[in-house]
N, C-alpha and C positions, 0 to 999 in steps of 0.2 A: 396408245398414241403418243404417252409420256416416255414410254421404253423406247420407241422407234427415233424420236427426237433426239432423246438423249444419247443413243448409240450413234447416230448420224453426227451429233456435235463432236462426241468424244472422237470418231475416226477423223473428223476434219481438222480439229486441234492438234491430235497427234501427228497427222499427215503434214500440217503447216509446220510443226516443230520440226519435225525430221528433215523437211526440206531445207529448213534454216539449217541444221546440223550437217547435212550434206553440202550444202554451199561454202559453210566455214571448212569442212574437211577439204573439198575441192581445192579452194584458194592455197590451202598449205600443201597438199599432196601433189598438186598438179606441177608446179615449177621444180620439185625436187627429184620427182620420181617417174614421170611420165616420159619416156623416150620413143614411143613408137604409137601408131594407132591401135595396135593390139592392147597396149597397156590403157588405153582410153577406153577401149570396149569393156576391158575388165572390170576397171573401176567404175564405168556407168552401171554393169549389171549389178555389181555388188551394191551400188548406191540404190537401184530399184528394188533388190531385194531386202534392203534395210527398210526402206519407205514402206513396202508391203508389209512388212512385219509390225510396223508401228502403226499403220493404218488399223489392221486387225486388232492389235492391241488396244488401241483407242476405242474401237467399237466394242470390244469386251468391257473395258473399264467403264464407258458410258452406261452399257446396258446394265452392269452390276450396281452402279451407282444410281440408276433410277428405280432398281429392283429393291434397294435397302428399305427397311421400315423406319418410319419417321420416329424421332425420338419423343418421349411422352413428356 
């Protein structure tokens, strides 16, 4: 149960952090480089891919953290 909880917690934390990073990137990238709807779609798909990778990485980190041995 501890592993499942830590896996979920790690995934949620990494997902929230990646969402914040995507928001910062979008506020910088949008006004400078987006010229058409196609550009918006490309940026959106890249953002979703980045957030998915961060979600999976967070789950892995949480699982590893829960599986570590306690220090003596």
